[in-house]
N, C-alpha and C positions, 0 to 999 in steps of 0.2 A: 724479312723473315726478321720476325718480332717474337723478339723473349720475355720472360717473366720469371723471376725467380725470384723464389721461397728464401730465397738467402746467399752470402757472396759463393763463386765459388776457389776462388782466390782466398789466402789471409796467411797469414804467420804461423796457424796450429792445423795440424790436418783435420775434417770432420771425425764426428764420429760417429754417424751416419750415416746414410746418404739422404744427397738432397731433396726435395721437392719441382719438375724445371714442368711448366707447362708451355710450348712450345706454339709462334702460329703461321703456318706450310699451306699460302693460298689460300682455298676454302678447306682447308682442313686443320685439325688441330691434334698435337701429337705431345702424348704424356709421359715426361722419361723417372724412374727414379735412378740419380744417380746417373750413370749414361745407357742407362738400360733399357725402351721403350714400353713402357705396360696397355698405351690404351693410343689406336687411332681413329675417329670420327671427323666426319664430315663439321661445318660451323654449324650448320642446317639443325643440323642431329642434337638436341635440344636433352632428347630424355635419354641418349647416352655418357654424358658428361652430368647430369643430372646421379647419371646412382655411376659411376666412377668416383663422384665425388663422393655419395655416399655409402661406396667400399672402402672406401681406406680408411675415413673420419671410425665407417666399424671394427673394421679391421686393427685400429691403435697405434698401428707405426703414426704417425706424427701428427699433430697438432689441428684444433678446431680450425684454430688462429692463421697456422701455414698454410694448411689449406683453402683454408678460402682467401690467402691473399694472392696464393698461386691460384688459384681458377679466379681470378679479380670480383670476387662475392665478398656478400656482408657473412658475419659469423651467421648471423640471425636468419638469414634466409640457409643459409647451410645445417640452420636445430630445423628451423620446421621440415627442408628435406626430412632428415632423421627421422621427424615425426611421425611424416607422415610413412614413407617404408616399416616404421617399427607396427606403426596401427594396419595398411592394405598390401606391404610388400614393396617387390618390387614395378608393378601395373602402376601406383599408386601415386609410382615414378611418373607416368606417362609428361609426354609438356601438351596435354588439351588449353589449349588455352582458354582463359573467364568469355561470357562475353558471349553477342555478334556472331558467329562461323561462315568465314571466309575471308576476303577482299573488299573492298568497303570504298580504298583511295582512292584506286586509278578504274583510269577510263578504256577503253577497245581501243583506244590511239597510243596511250600510256603503254599496253602491253605487247600491241606488234612492235613499240620502243623499247621495251626490256629482251624482248626472244631477238630483236635484229643486232643487240648488241651479245649477248649473251655470242651467238651466231662468228661474233668476231673474236670472242674469245677473252674476254674480260670476264671476270670473277665477280659474284654473287655482293660483296662488298664497292666494289668499282661503278658495279654496275648502279644498287644502293645509293650511293655517291652523287653518280650521271645525274636520274632522275629524279631526283632531291630540288623541288625549286622555291627555295621562299616559306610558305609557313609550310608547304605541303610534305613532310619529312618521308622516305617510304622508307621501311627499314630491308639487310638484307634478307629474311629469314618470308617480309612478303611477298619480295624477287623470287625466293627457293618456291612459296606457294605455286604462283602465277606460269613457275617454269616447267613446277611438276604435271599441273591439271592437263596440258595441251592447250588449242587455241579457241576447242571447242567442247571442251567440258568446263567451266564453271561459267555463265557468266556473269560479265560487271556491269555491274548497275554504276549509271553516270553517276559522277557528284552532285549533292544531295537529294539523289532518290530517297522517299522513307523504307528502310528495310522494317516488313511484319516482324515480331518473334513467337516466335510461338513458344505458346504455355503447355510449360510440362508440369507432367502431376506427380500427385507426391511416391515416392517410394516408399513400401511395406519393401520391412526382408523376405531374400525368399524363400521359397517355401521349403520343407525340411533341415531347413536352423536352427542352432542353439547359443545362445547367448546366454556368460551364467552374468548375475546383477548378487552387490552386494545390497538393496533395495528391492529385491523381490519380494515382498510382502506388501509397499506401497500399493503395488496393483490393486489389489481393496480398492482402495479408492476410487475406481471405478466406478465400483457396483454404485458405492453411498452419486458421487456423483453423476451417474447419468441416472441414477431414481432423481436425484432431485431438478435434470434436463438442465444442467451449466451447458452443455456445448446447446442445446436444444431454444434456450435464451438466445446466444453470439448470432446465429440463427434465424428466428424468428428474426430482430433486429436487422438480416444481411451486412453481418461482417463483411469487410472485405480488406486482402490485406496488397493487392496487388497480384504480380506474379512473386511464385514463392518460388525456392530450388527445393528447398531443402528442408525449411522451417513456417511448416502454414499456419493458420490462424490458430487450426485447431490442438498442435504441439506445442505451441506457447502457450496458449493456456493450461495445457494439461504440465507445461513446465513450471508454471506459478506456482498452482497447485500441488505440484510435487515434495517442489521444493521449500511449504514454509510445511506443507504435512510433516517433508519428515528434518524439519526443525531447521534449517539453513543457516536463519534470521532476521535474511533480509537481502535484497537479487541483490545485494554486493558479497551474501556467502555463496555464494553460489558458486562459486571460483574453489570454497574449496571442497565439490561434492568431488565422487568418485567419475568423472567424465562418464566413460567407456558405461557402470552402472546405472545410473542416467539416465544418460541415452535411449542403453535401453528400454526404460519406459515408457520412449516417448518410441520403437522402432525407428531409429537413426544411429551410426555408433556412437555419437558421444550429442552431449547437453551445449546445447546453445551457449556461447560464450555472453557474458555478463555486459560489452555491447549490444550484441545481441539481440539483446532478450529488449532491453531500453531503448532501443526503435524501434523493438516489435510489439511492446507497451502502449508508447508513443501511435503508432500506425496503428494499435485498435480504439486508441480514442479516443481519437480522428476518425474512426471510422463511423462508430456507435457514438452514441450517449449513456456516460456511466449513470443517470440518473432513471429514463429509459431502463437498461436493463437491472436495478438494483425493484424497478416494480414488479419486472416480469419474473425476476427470484424469487421477489413476496409472495407472484400470487402460483411457485412452484411449492414453495414450503407448504402452504395452504396446503398446492389439491395433494401433496406426497401423506400430512398427515395436520388434522384438519385443527386446530388452533383449541384444547380445550376449555371448555364453554365459556367460551370466548371472551379471557380474560386476556388479555396483554400488557404489561410494565414497560413503564417509558422510565426512561433516564438521560442524563447529560454523562456521560467522556469527556474528559479536559483533554487535551492533546498540546505538552510546552513547545514556545517555539523559542528557541537559542541561540538564530540567524541574526542576521542587519536590521531588516526588515520592518520600517517601522509599522506593524502586524497589532490587531487588541489585544487588550489582558482579560482576560478570563482568568478561574480561581477551581487555582489546583489544591482540591480536597487534600491529596498527599502531603506535599506540603503547611498546610491552611498557608497557605498566600495566593498574590493577585499575580500573575507573572503571563506575559508573552505567550501567545499560543490561538488557538483555536477551537471548539469543539464538538464536538457528534452526541447528534438526539436518537437512540435506539430504542428498537421496541423489540421486545420477547416475550415469551410464550413460559404458562409452569413450566416445562421443562427447562427449562433453560437456553432456548435454541433463539440466535440474533438473525429475527425475520425480518426487519428495515434498519434502517438506518440515516441521518437527513443531516449529511454537513454545516454548523453553523457558526461560517470565519468569525462574526459578529461577536459569538458566544450572547446571542441571545438568552435571555432567562427562560425556563422551560415554559413556566407558566405562560409567553410567548405564543410555542410551541404547539402546543398539544392542542388543536385546532388544524392544526395541519399536517401532524401526522394523524390526529382524527380519518382525515378527508383519504391521506392511505392508507389503514385499515379501511372503510366502508368500499375500497375500489375492493377486495380480496373477501371480506366482509359477507355480502351479500345481502337475504333476511336478518343475520345471526344479529343477539343484542350481544352487545358488546362492553365490558368490564374495563374499565382504566382504573390501575394502581402504580402511583408515582407517588416522590417522598412529600419533605414539604417546598422542595424547591417550586412543585405547580403550585405550591395551599394561592387562591386572590377569590377572592370571591367573587370576583369581576369573571371568570373561570369555569367556579361554579352552580354561576346562574343558567353560563353559557352554555353546561356538561347538559342541565335539567331542563330550556331548553331544546337542547337538540335528544333528547329522551337515554341519556348513556349515560350506563353507571359506573360508580367512580370508587376510591377506598385513595384515598390520603391519610394525612399525620391532622393531627390539631397545631395551629402554632399562633405564636403570641404569648401577651400577659396571661388568656387562659389559660392558656395549657399547664404553666404554673402549677395549677388549683390542686392540691392535696384530699384525699377522701378520705374514710373512715376506713377502716378495715371490713368491720359487718358489712359495709353496704354490698362489697364482690360477694359475684355468687360462681356458685362449679358449671363452667357451660367444657363441653370435647364432640369433636368433629373427624372421622375417619377415614383419613390419606393415604391412597398404597399400600393400603393396609397396616396401617398403623393409626393408634386412636391418638391423639391429640388431645389437651386436659388446656383451659387457661380458667382464669380467674377474671371476672369482668363484671363493671359495672354499666349498665344503662340507663343513656343522661338526652339528655334535648342540649346543643348551642345553637342560641340565639346568634348569623351574620347579620351585618349590615347586608340592605340588599340580595341574600338568600332569605333570609326567614328561618325558623324554627331546622336544624339538620341532626340527623339521627350522629349521639359520640357514643362512641364504646370508651372506656378506659378497660387496657388491661392493665392488670400487677402482677407486673414476675418481677420476682425478690424483695428488694426495698422500692423497687420506680414501678412508676404508673407510667404507662402509653395511654395518652387520649389519640384515638382514631374520627374521621369525620368521614362518613358513604352518605349515601342513597339510595344502598339498595334497606327499603325495607319491609320487606317479605325474603333474607338472606337468613338467614340464623347466626347471631353474631359470632360463632363459634367459627367457622368457617367462613368472614368475616377480617378478622381475628390473622387463620391463620391463609388467608392471602397473602395480608400485608407480611405473615410473615416465610414466604416464599416466594416473595424482591429480590432473599438475601442469591436462590437464583443469580440473580441478574445482576448481583454484586460479583460473583465467584467467575460468570463467565469475561465478564471487561473486563477480572483477571488473567485468568481463563487463556483472553485471543489476547492483551498483553504481553507474556510473556513468551505466548510459542507461538505467534502471527506479527507481532509487529505491531497491531493497526492502528498504530499513534507515526507511525516512520509518513517520511511528505512523500519520500515514491521522486517528485522531481525540484525541479528549481524555479524562482523566477513570480516575479509577481506582476498585482495589477492596482498600480497608486495613482490617489485620486483628494481631491482636498477631504482634512480632515473637521468633519463637520459634529467632533462628536463635544456634546452640550458638555463643558464643565464649570466651574464657582467661578465668576466672575470675582478679576481682582478689585477694581472697584466700586462692587458692595462690599469689598471684604475691609475695606477699606473705610469704608462711611460708617462700616463697625465701629470701629474700632474708635474712627472719629469720636466717634456718637456715642462712645462706654467711657472716652474722657471727658468728655461733656458736661458727660452725664453724673464721671464722678468729681470734678471744677465745678458744680453744682452745687452737690450735696456738698462740701469744705464749705463756700463762700455759705452759705443755708447756713451750718452749726456755726457759722466763724460768727455772724448775724444773734446768733442764739444767745452763744456766749455775752457776745455786747448790751445785751439787752438780761441779760440775767442776774451779769455784773452790774448793776451803770448801781450808781450814787446820785442820789434824788437834787441833793445840795453839788453837786457838778451839771445834770439832768434831771431837774421838776416836773419836765414836760417833755409828752412826747410827739412834739414837732421841733423839740434840740435834738433827742438821740436821734430822730431820722440825720437832723440835719450832721452830727456830728457823727454821723452811717454815713452816710448819701455815697460815697466812693464806693463803698462795697458791696449799699442795694443799686450803685446802676448795676456796679460786673452782676450783679445776679440776673437783672434784665437783661443785659446783652447776652446771659448764657441761656435762658430762657429759651430765650432768639432766638438762637444758634440751631438747638438742640429741638428744636421746630422745625428749621428749613430744614435738617437733615435726617431725621427722620418723614420731611415729604421724599428727599430725592432718595433719602431707602425707595422707599412708595413704586419710581418710578424708574428704579435700576434694576434689571429683572436680573434674577437670582443666576443662571449659567447661561454663557452660553457657544456658543462655535465651537471650537475652535481656531479654524482659524480666520471665527471674524483678530482672533487677539493675534495671534500671528498667520500670517499670510503663508509663510513657506509650509503654511506644517500639512504633513501627511498620513497618513490613511494605506500601512500595504494589504493590500486581499490576496493571500499568495493561491495558489495555481493547484486546486487537486481535481483534473479532471483525470490522471492517470494514477493520481494516490484510490481516486471513488471506485475505479477502476479494478485496482487493485482487491480496492478492501472487499466490492464485493463477490472474487474469487476466491480471498481466504476466509470471509463467511461462509459461504459456497464448502470449503473446505471443512471449515469448524463446524458446520452441519451435517458431512460426510460423514464426522469421524466421530461426530455421535448414532448417530444413527446406529452406525453396523457396530460401533462400543457396545448402547443398546443388544443391539440381538446374539452380538458375542455374548454380552453376561443372558444371555436364558439358561444356558450350559455351563457358564463358569461361576452363577450366583452367589460373587460377592460384590458384592455393592461397595463396600472401602475404597480400593484400589482397581477394577474392572477399568477405567475410564487409564490407569496408568503399563494395566499392561497392554488391553488393547494399541495403547498409542507404540509401546519397543515391537510391538511386531511388523511394523514401518520396516526395521531393519533388520528382517529378516531374510537370509538370502536363500539364492532357490538359481532357477531355470526358467527362461524367455524360450520359446520355440513357436515354430509356426507348421500344425498337422497338412496333409496333403491336399484336406480343407480350407486350408486357409486360416486354417484356429488357430487362437494364441493360446497356449496352452504354458505355462503361469505355475512351476513345480518349483513348490514354499516349504524349507525347513523342516521339518520339524522340532516344537523347539522341543526342550530339552524338561520343561517341569509336565511331567505325565497328565497335570488337570489344568493345565495349558493348551496344551497337546488337545486335547478328549475335545475342551470347547471351541480351538479353531475348527475339527475336523467338523463337525458339527451345519460350526459355520459357515467352512465351505461346501457344507453335502449342500444346502441352503440358496447359498450363491448361487451355486451349475444351476436353479434347475431359470433363476431369471430369466436366459437368454440374454444374460449382459453385452455388452460390443463395449470395444475400445471407442472412445473420442466422442460414446454413444451413435456414429452412425460406422462403426467402422466393422474389421472381423472380429468375433466372436471369442470372450472368454471363455478358458477353462480352469480352473484351480483344482492339484491336487499336492496329495501331502507327504515329500520323501521321507522316512527315517534318516537320522544323524547314523550314520556308519563308523 
């Protein structure tokens, strides 16, 4: 008989309450409170043991540590069982073994031996100890399964025979189920993401995560999109969400853990190329809403890095300094949509990446004329010449000395341009600027209060006011960067690790710097020596040195010094001509390395973030058709994602989302109009699942 007590049965003082005892009697376990047995179960009845532990813990008569110690389990394991019980009731405590079902460690011969030992009266544990040999450990639970199945009911494969697992289909909530969610309003995003074809893009590229019991790739993508739309901040921030409420949005009892999300994201990044996914989504954005007059805005967004890896440095415009990090080049349209991005770990200049971005734009633009708008970072005569040859229009700022010129106020003329129902008036002076290698370029100088801003463009037929206003709309791209940074965290790295290689970055040659300093020092010494010789000549007394020959002899040492300095200076100049100004860093320091951060997972998550951002703006613009207030419609619509409600499955399989009506009558009316429009679009969850139907329920 084996006894496990939670407290001693004897002592100097009487116990204030009964103690808990679990006694092992053969193949059975007896649970006693004091001297009173409260439960008896077989050693193989794991589910009864679990129910007993949870019942004692929920009853509150004993501490969790006392119960765990009596049953020989950990406090964490007991806490997990209690969580299962609270979520799924007693059925959730069933002892269903994970992984492949059945017994795969025994041969038919060993199965017959187990039955013979049982006939001899041995207990399950004694049989398990008897048949276990070396590395082959047989548990008493395996013995129980063999004896319970009978000799002919379970075919036992030979050791090493492969077992084929049946792939399980992803289950949906049962018909008639109703789940309340604090985030029911976020279900609206399925409409926007479906219009933009996010899940279709993954399917087109053949995404696969292999066997998934609960969270397949479509649910993982939905979890990431909905989590950032709800402003959880980061993947680590997902742990702060209400798990059941967020899980209801993807049709599961709970949301995946942070660890599961990271594992699934890593698997997605291995399954497909994030760059290819980015291109497909670029195409989908343009198909869903064509780019107005082919105007594309290009700019870089710096993502700082504070880790220990020796990454390249880039210019941080916010802090006005160079710091470690990497840049992303973005393509936007006039509405502020983020259409495409390109990761640049080496922090390449915008002018160097414009040709690559132009190639990506032409993939989706077809035969539409293209107009590129970028800031001073793209100013380059070589780039302007390239765009002229490609037949692409551009608008940018004049840079350098010519941009500092100021013109009389009398030369500026009044121009206006109507856009989105509003007339914009500008004071413009039009002229031409000649650039080396390009020729004469149209220049529009805009007078803004006391400042004069010169613009360069090769759009010769476009009205001056329209060119200026297109430049003004570039601030929508800056606002997009701010929004993506604050609400979606596009700078986040998502993953660790970097690829290191020899640092071939060109840096200043220290030898040339040393030669320059020596040249300056020699030149200064030469000037001083010649000055002393001049003073000697000027202060010469003819009675002492009546002839020039005598004067030269008297200052012979100084003259030889001057000649030596001139020869030295000539040698230094010749040496400088042969010394390169810049050298690869690894030539100066063989151990120098440059790290390139791994970005495959980050790029994948950023594609999902940008798709969610565009879907949010798409729905918000539809919402504003009834709301009619451009000042705060984005903020109001974003808050609707946190509107509570219920999600239920109708008899035909449709998901019905009932969103609680906002308290503000204007917002409630606009949301009602939007819902009526969305219900007519035949929206499906995950873009290939059951249909979605939205309703607005009044506040009780």
